[in-house]
C-alpha positions in Angstrom: -40.0 -0.3 -3.8 -36.5 -1.7 -4.4 -36.2 -5.4 -5.0 -32.7 -6.7 -4.0 -31.5 -9.5 -6.3 -30.5 -12.5 -4.3 -27.6 -13.5 -6.5 -25.0 -11.8 -8.6 -21.9 -12.8 -10.6 -18.5 -11.3 -10.0 -15.5 -10.9 -12.3 -12.3 -10.0 -10.6 -9.1 -9.0 -12.4 -7.3 -12.1 -11.1 -10.2 -14.6 -12.0 -10.8 -16.1 -15.4 -14.2 -17.6 -14.5 -17.0 -15.7 -12.8 -17.7 -16.2 -9.1 -21.1 -16.4 -7.6 -22.2 -14.1 -4.7 -25.3 -13.3 -2.7 -26.5 -9.7 -2.4 -27.2 -8.4 1.1 -27.7 -4.7 0.2 -28.0 -2.8 -3.0 -28.2 1.0 -3.8 -27.5 3.1 -6.9 -24.0 3.8 -5.4 -22.9 0.3 -4.4 -23.6 -3.0 -2.8 -22.7 -5.4 0.0 -22.1 -9.0 -1.3 -21.4 -12.3 0.4 -18.9 -14.6 -1.3 -16.6 -17.4 -0.3 -13.5 -15.6 -1.8 -11.8 -12.6 -0.2 -11.1 -9.4 -2.2 -8.5 -6.6 -1.6 -9.7 -3.0 -1.1 -9.5 -0.9 -4.2 -9.4 -3.9 -6.5 -11.4 -3.5 -9.7 -14.5 -5.7 -10.0 -17.3 -6.2 -12.5 -20.6 -7.3 -11.1 -23.7 -8.6 -13.0 -27.1 -8.4 -11.3 -30.1 -10.1 -12.9 -32.1 -7.6 -15.0 -29.3 -4.9 -14.6 -26.4 -6.2 -16.6 -22.7 -5.8 -15.9 -21.5 -2.9 -13.6 -18.0 -1.7 -13.1 -17.0 -1.2 -9.4 -14.2 -1.2 -6.9 -13.9 -3.1 -3.6 -14.3 -0.7 -0.6 -13.9 -3.3 2.1 -13.7 -7.0 2.7 -14.5 -8.6 6.1 -14.7 -12.2 7.3 -18.2 -13.2 8.5 -19.5 -16.4 10.0 -19.8 -19.6 8.1 -16.6 -19.2 6.0 -17.9 -16.3 4.0 -16.6 -12.8 3.2 -18.7 -9.6 3.1 -17.5 -7.4 0.3 -18.5 -3.7 0.1 -18.3 -2.4 -3.5 -18.7 1.1 -4.9 -20.0 1.5 -8.5 -17.7 3.6 -10.7 -20.8 5.4 -12.0 -24.2 5.7 -10.6 -26.6 3.1 -11.8 -30.4 3.7 -11.7 -32.4 1.1 -9.8 
């Protein structure tokens, strides 16, 4: 059974300090995250999930969702075992 971490940290190329995000969905290929900052498609991103460490990824999509949040779909640059 897959346990989805409820929080993650993001490091974007343009940010100096990590940003917090909530995890909506997670697979060995990518994830869907909720955050209060938008991201551009194809932007490089580094994500840290509890108990999984830092993972290199790219933004696939970013869409506005209710309550002033953005849903960011990311694709891991290599497959990570869950």
